[in-house]
C-alpha positions as a Markdown table, in Angstrom:
| # | Residue | x | y | z |
|---|---|---|---|---|
| 1 | Met | 36.3 | 80.3 | -2.9 |
| 2 | Arg | 33.3 | 82.2 | -4.4 |
| 3 | Ser | 34.7 | 81.9 | -7.9 |
| 4 | Arg | 35.1 | 78.1 | -7.6 |
| 5 | His | 31.7 | 77.8 | -6.0 |
| 6 | Leu | 30.1 | 79.8 | -8.9 |
| 7 | Gln | 31.8 | 77.7 | -11.5 |
| 8 | Arg | 30.6 | 74.5 | -9.9 |
| 9 | Arg | 27.0 | 76.0 | -9.8 |
| 10 | Leu | 27.1 | 76.8 | -13.5 |
| 11 | Trp | 28.6 | 73.3 | -14.3 |
| 12 | Lys | 25.9 | 71.7 | -12.2 |
| 13 | Gly | 23.2 | 73.5 | -14.0 |
| 14 | Ala | 24.5 | 72.5 | -17.4 |
| 15 | Leu | 24.9 | 68.9 | -16.2 |
| 16 | Ala | 21.3 | 68.9 | -14.8 |
| 17 | Phe | 20.0 | 70.2 | -18.1 |
| 18 | Thr | 21.8 | 67.6 | -20.1 |
| 19 | Thr | 20.6 | 64.9 | -17.7 |
| 20 | Ala | 17.0 | 66.0 | -18.1 |
| 21 | Leu | 17.2 | 65.8 | -21.8 |
| 22 | Ala | 19.0 | 62.4 | -21.9 |
| 23 | Ala | 17.1 | 60.7 | -19.1 |
| 24 | Gly | 13.5 | 59.4 | -19.2 |
| 25 | Leu | 11.3 | 62.2 | -17.8 |
| 26 | Leu | 8.8 | 61.4 | -15.1 |
| 27 | Thr | 5.4 | 62.9 | -15.3 |
| 28 | Ala | 3.9 | 63.8 | -12.0 |
| 29 | Cys | 0.3 | 62.8 | -11.9 |
| 30 | Gly | -2.2 | 61.9 | -9.2 |
| 31 | Gly | -0.5 | 63.7 | -6.4 |
| 32 | Asp | -2.7 | 66.0 | -4.3 |
| 33 | Gly | 0.2 | 68.3 | -3.1 |
| 34 | Asp | -0.3 | 67.5 | 0.6 |
| 35 | Glu | 1.3 | 64.1 | 1.2 |
| 36 | Gly | 4.3 | 64.4 | -1.1 |
| 37 | Pro | 5.2 | 63.5 | -4.7 |
| 38 | Pro | 3.6 | 60.7 | -6.7 |
| 39 | Asp | 4.8 | 57.3 | -6.1 |
| 40 | Glu | 7.2 | 57.0 | -9.1 |
| 41 | Val | 8.8 | 60.4 | -8.3 |
| 42 | Ala | 9.0 | 59.4 | -4.6 |
| 43 | Glu | 10.8 | 56.2 | -5.6 |
| 44 | Ala | 13.2 | 58.1 | -7.7 |
| 45 | Val | 14.0 | 60.6 | -4.9 |
| 46 | Glu | 14.8 | 57.7 | -2.5 |
| 47 | Lys | 17.0 | 56.0 | -5.2 |
| 48 | Gln | 18.9 | 59.0 | -6.6 |
| 49 | Cys | 19.3 | 60.7 | -3.3 |
| 50 | Ala | 20.3 | 57.4 | -1.8 |
| 51 | Gly | 18.1 | 57.5 | 1.3 |
| 52 | Arg | 19.2 | 60.9 | 2.4 |
| 53 | Ile | 15.8 | 62.6 | 1.8 |
| 54 | Asp | 12.5 | 61.1 | 2.8 |
| 55 | Pro | 10.0 | 62.1 | 0.0 |
| 56 | Asp | 7.0 | 61.4 | 2.3 |
| 57 | Gly | 5.3 | 64.7 | 3.1 |
| 58 | Leu | 7.8 | 66.6 | 0.9 |
| 59 | Asp | 5.5 | 68.9 | -1.2 |
| 60 | Met | 7.6 | 70.7 | -3.8 |
| 61 | Gly | 4.6 | 72.6 | -5.1 |
| 62 | Leu | 4.7 | 71.0 | -8.6 |
| 63 | Ala | 1.6 | 70.8 | -10.8 |
| 64 | Asp | 0.4 | 67.3 | -11.8 |
| 65 | Asp | 1.5 | 67.6 | -15.5 |
| 66 | Val | 5.1 | 68.9 | -14.8 |
| 67 | Lys | 7.7 | 66.4 | -16.2 |
| 68 | Gln | 10.4 | 65.6 | -13.7 |
| 69 | Thr | 13.7 | 63.7 | -13.6 |
| 70 | Leu | 16.1 | 62.7 | -10.8 |
| 71 | Asp | 19.8 | 62.2 | -11.1 |
| 72 | Gly | 22.2 | 61.2 | -8.4 |
| 73 | Arg | 25.9 | 60.5 | -7.9 |
| 74 | Trp | 27.4 | 59.4 | -4.7 |
| 75 | Glu | 30.9 | 58.3 | -3.4 |
| 76 | Gly | 31.9 | 55.7 | -0.9 |
| 77 | Asp | 32.9 | 58.3 | 1.6 |
| 78 | Gly | 29.3 | 59.7 | 1.6 |
| 79 | Ala | 30.0 | 62.7 | -0.6 |
| 80 | Gly | 28.0 | 63.4 | -3.7 |
| 81 | Gly | 24.7 | 64.9 | -4.7 |
| 82 | Cys | 21.3 | 64.6 | -6.3 |
| 83 | Val | 19.4 | 66.9 | -8.7 |
| 84 | Trp | 15.6 | 67.0 | -9.1 |
| 85 | Ser | 14.8 | 68.7 | -12.4 |
| 86 | Ala | 11.5 | 69.8 | -13.7 |
| 87 | Gln | 10.2 | 70.9 | -17.2 |
| 88 | Glu | 6.9 | 72.4 | -18.3 |
| 89 | Asp | 6.0 | 74.4 | -21.5 |
| 90 | Gly | 9.7 | 74.7 | -22.5 |
| 91 | Arg | 10.7 | 76.1 | -19.0 |
| 92 | Phe | 13.4 | 74.2 | -17.1 |
| 93 | Trp | 14.2 | 74.5 | -13.4 |
| 94 | Thr | 15.6 | 72.5 | -10.5 |
| 95 | Pro | 13.2 | 72.2 | -7.5 |
| 96 | Leu | 16.0 | 70.5 | -5.6 |
| 97 | Asp | 19.8 | 70.4 | -6.0 |
| 98 | Leu | 21.6 | 68.8 | -3.0 |
| 99 | Asp | 25.4 | 68.7 | -2.7 |
| 100 | Val | 27.3 | 66.9 | 0.2 |
| 101 | Ile | 31.0 | 67.7 | 0.4 |
| 102 | His | 33.3 | 65.6 | 2.6 |
| 103 | Leu | 35.9 | 67.8 | 4.3 |
| 104 | Lys | 38.8 | 67.2 | 6.8 |
| 105 | Gly | 36.8 | 66.9 | 9.9 |
| 106 | Gln | 33.8 | 68.5 | 11.6 |
| 107 | Ala | 35.5 | 71.7 | 12.6 |
| 108 | Lys | 36.4 | 72.4 | 8.9 |
| 109 | Ala | 32.8 | 71.6 | 7.8 |
| 110 | Glu | 31.3 | 73.9 | 10.4 |
| 111 | Lys | 33.8 | 76.8 | 9.6 |
| 112 | Asp | 33.1 | 76.5 | 5.9 |
| 113 | Phe | 29.4 | 76.5 | 6.1 |
| 114 | Arg | 29.5 | 79.5 | 8.5 |
| 115 | Ile | 31.6 | 81.4 | 6.0 |
| 116 | Phe | 28.8 | 81.0 | 3.5 |
| 117 | Cys | 26.1 | 81.9 | 6.1 |
| 118 | Asp | 28.0 | 85.1 | 7.0 |
| 119 | Arg | 28.2 | 86.1 | 3.3 |
| 120 | Met | 24.5 | 85.5 | 2.8 |
| 121 | Arg | 23.6 | 87.5 | 5.9 |
| 122 | Asp | 25.8 | 90.5 | 5.2 |
| 123 | Asp | 25.1 | 90.5 | 1.4 |
| 124 | Thr | 21.6 | 92.0 | 1.5 |
| 125 | Arg | 21.9 | 93.3 | -2.1 |
| 126 | Tyr | 21.7 | 89.7 | -3.5 |
| 127 | His | 20.2 | 87.8 | -0.6 |
| 128 | Ala | 16.8 | 88.2 | 1.1 |
| 129 | Gly | 14.9 | 86.4 | 3.8 |
| 130 | Tyr | 18.0 | 85.2 | 5.7 |
| 131 | Ile | 17.3 | 82.8 | 8.5 |
| 132 | Asp | 19.8 | 80.9 | 10.8 |
| 133 | Lys | 18.8 | 77.7 | 12.4 |
| 134 | Gly | 22.1 | 76.9 | 14.1 |
| 135 | Thr | 22.8 | 73.7 | 12.1 |
| 136 | Tyr | 22.0 | 75.4 | 8.8 |
| 137 | Cys | 21.2 | 78.9 | 7.3 |
| 138 | Ala | 19.1 | 79.8 | 4.3 |
| 139 | Ala | 18.2 | 82.8 | 2.2 |
| 140 | Tyr | 16.9 | 83.7 | -1.3 |
| 141 | Glu | 19.7 | 84.5 | -3.7 |
| 142 | Asp | 18.8 | 86.8 | -6.6 |
| 143 | Ser | 22.0 | 87.4 | -8.5 |
| 144 | Gly | 23.3 | 87.1 | -12.1 |
| 145 | Ala | 24.2 | 83.5 | -11.5 |
| 146 | Leu | 21.2 | 82.3 | -9.6 |
| 147 | Arg | 17.6 | 83.0 | -8.6 |
| 148 | Ala | 16.8 | 80.4 | -5.9 |
| 149 | His | 16.4 | 79.6 | -2.2 |
| 150 | Val | 19.9 | 78.5 | -1.0 |
| 151 | Ala | 20.9 | 76.8 | 2.2 |
| 152 | Tyr | 24.1 | 75.8 | 3.8 |
| 153 | Gly | 24.8 | 73.5 | 6.8 |
| 154 | Ser | 27.0 | 70.8 | 8.2 |
| 155 | Val | 26.9 | 67.5 | 9.9 |
| 156 | Gly | 30.0 | 65.7 | 11.1 |
| 157 | Pro | 32.7 | 66.2 | 8.4 |
| 158 | Tyr | 30.2 | 67.1 | 5.7 |
| 159 | Arg | 29.2 | 70.5 | 4.4 |
| 160 | Val | 25.7 | 70.4 | 2.9 |
| 161 | Glu | 24.5 | 72.7 | 0.2 |
| 162 | Leu | 21.0 | 73.0 | -1.0 |
| 163 | Thr | 19.5 | 75.1 | -4.0 |
| 164 | Met | 15.8 | 75.2 | -4.8 |
| 165 | Ser | 15.1 | 77.4 | -7.9 |
| 166 | Gly | 12.0 | 79.5 | -7.9 |
| 167 | Glu | 10.6 | 83.1 | -7.9 |
| 168 | Lys | 11.5 | 85.4 | -5.1 |
| 169 | Pro | 8.9 | 85.7 | -2.4 |
| 170 | Trp | 7.5 | 89.3 | -2.5 |
| 171 | Lys | 6.2 | 89.1 | 1.1 |
| 172 | Glu | 7.5 | 87.5 | 4.2 |
| 173 | Lys | 4.6 | 85.1 | 4.5 |
| 174 | Tyr | 5.5 | 83.6 | 1.1 |
| 175 | Tyr | 8.8 | 82.3 | 2.5 |
| 176 | Lys | 6.8 | 79.8 | 4.7 |
| 177 | Ala | 6.5 | 77.0 | 2.1 |
| 178 | Pro | 10.2 | 77.0 | 0.8 |
| 179 | Arg | 11.5 | 77.2 | 4.4 |
| 180 | Glu | 9.5 | 74.2 | 5.3 |
| 181 | Arg | 10.9 | 72.3 | 2.3 |
| 182 | Ile | 14.4 | 73.4 | 3.3 |
| 183 | Ala | 13.9 | 72.3 | 7.0 |
| 184 | His | 12.5 | 68.9 | 5.8 |
| 185 | Ile | 15.5 | 68.3 | 3.5 |
| 186 | Met | 18.3 | 69.6 | 5.8 |
| 187 | Asp | 16.8 | 67.7 | 8.8 |
| 188 | Asp | 16.6 | 64.5 | 6.7 |
| 189 | Val | 20.2 | 64.8 | 5.5 |
| 190 | Arg | 21.4 | 65.5 | 9.1 |
| 191 | Ala | 19.6 | 62.5 | 10.5 |
| 192 | Tyr | 21.1 | 60.3 | 7.7 |
| 193 | Tyr | 24.7 | 61.3 | 8.4 |
| 194 | Glu | 24.3 | 61.2 | 12.1 |
| 195 | Lys | 23.0 | 57.6 | 11.9 |
| 196 | Arg | 25.8 | 56.7 | 9.3 |
| 197 | Gly | 28.5 | 58.1 | 11.8 |
| 198 | Arg | 27.3 | 55.9 | 14.7 |
């Protein structure tokens, strides 16, 4: 499972990079960092993440002059993903990479995400700052393949995977902002699919 998961991560990174070069880049300007992204970026989040993430109040900590692009792909069964890419001074990263995988029932989704949580919790060599919130878990992954905050969760028959690239927090207090972003996104995704399943 880890091999296929790693291959998909690498493929997604290449796809996001290609998309960022091919798509029109959005320039974040006018945001104050407290109420969420600028209007054009917020609209792109709503569109490309297809209503699964509410950008209002979602502060990704990006400077005003960072160029950004959003790309989304979704299937009729609710599976898919969206990538929020950023570029500044020749540096490229993904503030948000969301994947939703449709599996064979709720039990399978819960079992799968718990496998990933157990691995992160036990693998202290490559994972730091592990937290478990019941419906999702999160940690900072610092490995050869990735340097990012990673979260796994489930809702109904869907497994949810979230990656937010960035520097490793060097003190516990610096986990606060990324954990708040993770909570915002994972709670939004859960609310969307719970409403969809009614």
